[in-house]
Structures are given as structure tokens and as C-alpha cells.
C-alpha positions as CSV (number, residue, x, y, z in Angstrom):
1,M,-16.3,22.2,-9.3
2,A,-12.7,20.2,-9.3
3,K,-11.3,23.4,-10.5
4,Y,-13.0,25.4,-7.4
5,V,-12.5,22.6,-4.2
6,W,-8.6,23.0,-6.0
7,S,-8.6,26.6,-5.7
8,L,-10.1,25.9,-2.2
9,V,-7.5,23.0,-1.3
10,A,-4.1,25.9,-2.6
11,M,-6.2,28.5,0.3
12,V,-6.6,27.0,3.0
13,L,-2.8,25.1,2.7
14,G,-1.8,28.7,1.8
15,A,0.2,27.4,-1.1
16,S,0.3,30.4,-4.1
17,C,-1.3,27.9,-6.8
18,R,-3.4,24.0,-7.8
19,P,-3.1,21.7,-9.3
20,T,-4.8,21.4,-13.0
21,S,-4.3,17.9,-13.9
22,F,-2.5,14.5,-11.8
23,E,0.9,14.9,-13.4
24,Q,0.8,19.2,-12.4
25,Y,-0.6,17.5,-8.4
26,W,3.2,16.2,-8.2
27,L,4.8,18.9,-8.6
28,W,2.7,21.2,-6.8
29,V,3.5,19.3,-4.4
30,Q,7.4,19.9,-4.3
31,H,6.9,23.4,-6.0
32,C,3.4,25.4,-3.7
33,L,2.7,23.6,-0.5
34,P,4.7,25.7,1.9
35,G,6.9,23.6,3.6
36,G,7.0,20.3,1.2
37,E,4.7,19.3,4.4
38,G,3.9,15.3,3.5
39,G,3.3,12.6,5.2
40,A,-0.5,12.7,6.6
41,L,-1.4,15.2,4.1
42,Y,-0.4,13.5,1.2
43,E,-2.6,11.3,1.8
44,K,-5.9,13.2,2.8
45,L,-4.7,15.6,-1.1
46,A,-4.2,12.0,-2.9
47,A,-8.0,11.2,-1.3
48,I,-9.1,14.5,-3.7
49,C,-7.9,12.8,-6.0
């Protein structure tokens, strides 16, 4: 279920990949999110974690 949720998040954000662990989450935010958006988006993604 978690893989499905993160795949949906990646698709909605237009990211080309999704994190597969909490450690990869930080790399994902920095490298895979378009424009390296932050702020409220970080909070929303942390809530999903």
C-alpha cells in the first residue's frame, strides 16, 4: 500500500522516481522533485511518511 501511495504522490508531483525508504526520502526531495520545491510541500510529504 505504501508503494502505491508514494507512486501516486510522485505521479501528481511529476517526479520521475519515488522514495523506497525514509533515508531516500531526503534524496528524493532534493533530486527528484521538480524545482526542488519546499516549505509546505515538505510538511505534506512528511505527513505521508
